[in-house]
C-alpha positions as CSV (number, residue, x, y, z in Angstrom):
1,X,-39.5,-107.5,-24.4
2,X,-39.9,-110.8,-26.6
3,X,-36.7,-110.1,-28.6
4,X,-34.3,-108.8,-25.8
5,X,-35.0,-112.9,-24.3
6,X,-35.1,-114.7,-27.9
7,X,-31.7,-112.4,-28.2
8,X,-30.8,-113.5,-25.0
9,X,-31.1,-117.1,-25.3
10,X,-29.1,-116.9,-29.3
11,X,-26.3,-115.5,-27.3
12,X,-26.7,-118.1,-24.6
13,X,-26.9,-121.0,-27.4
14,X,-23.6,-119.3,-29.3
15,X,-21.5,-119.3,-26.1
16,X,-22.8,-123.1,-25.1
17,X,-21.9,-124.3,-28.9
18,X,-19.0,-122.7,-29.5
19,X,-17.5,-123.9,-26.0
20,X,-18.1,-127.5,-26.7
21,X,-16.2,-127.1,-30.1
22,X,-13.4,-126.0,-28.6
23,X,-11.1,-129.7,-27.5
24,X,-9.0,-129.5,-24.8
25,X,-5.3,-131.4,-24.9
26,X,-5.2,-134.0,-22.2
27,X,-1.6,-133.6,-21.0
28,X,-2.6,-135.8,-18.1
29,X,0.2,-138.5,-19.1
30,X,2.5,-136.4,-20.0
31,X,2.3,-134.8,-16.1
32,X,2.2,-138.5,-15.2
33,X,5.5,-139.6,-16.7
34,X,7.2,-136.1,-15.3
35,X,6.1,-137.0,-11.9
36,X,6.8,-140.6,-12.0
37,X,10.4,-140.3,-13.4
38,X,13.2,-141.4,-11.1
39,X,15.5,-138.6,-10.9
40,X,16.1,-138.7,-7.2
41,X,13.7,-135.4,-6.8
42,X,11.1,-135.6,-4.1
43,X,7.7,-135.2,-5.8
44,X,7.4,-131.2,-4.9
45,X,10.1,-130.3,-6.7
46,X,9.3,-132.0,-9.7
47,X,7.6,-129.3,-11.2
48,X,10.4,-127.0,-12.1
49,X,12.0,-124.1,-11.2
50,X,8.8,-122.5,-9.9
51,X,8.1,-125.7,-7.6
52,X,11.4,-124.7,-6.2
53,X,11.3,-121.1,-5.7
54,X,7.8,-121.7,-4.2
55,X,9.4,-124.1,-1.8
56,X,12.3,-121.8,-0.6
57,X,9.9,-119.0,-0.1
58,X,7.7,-121.3,1.9
59,X,10.3,-122.2,4.2
60,X,12.1,-119.0,4.4
61,X,8.7,-117.9,6.0
62,X,8.5,-120.8,8.1
63,X,12.0,-120.3,9.4
64,X,11.3,-116.5,9.7
65,X,7.7,-117.1,11.4
66,X,9.4,-119.3,14.2
67,X,12.1,-117.3,15.2
68,X,9.5,-114.0,15.6
69,X,6.8,-116.7,17.8
70,X,10.1,-117.2,19.8
71,X,11.3,-113.5,20.0
72,X,7.9,-112.7,21.0
73,X,7.5,-115.7,23.7
74,X,10.6,-114.6,25.0
75,X,9.6,-110.8,25.4
76,X,6.6,-112.1,27.3
77,X,8.3,-114.6,29.6
78,X,10.7,-111.5,30.7
79,X,9.0,-109.3,33.5
80,X,8.7,-105.5,32.8
81,X,11.1,-103.3,35.1
82,X,9.8,-100.5,37.8
83,X,10.4,-97.5,37.2
């Protein structure tokens, strides 16, 4: 039992010590420069092609959803014909 506890402790210490050695590059100044650049684009499109794609998909789903809701409201407002 003590061996398994000791090995578990060694594994956890090894994981923590190796994680602290890795340094992540600070890319915040690059992103700040990108988003503060005056290029005429709105901020929600400055991230690149994926932002444009995400924006278009979101707008498309919004338009389709609005159309569907209006259709369902119209169907619900029409009285059903009696046979």
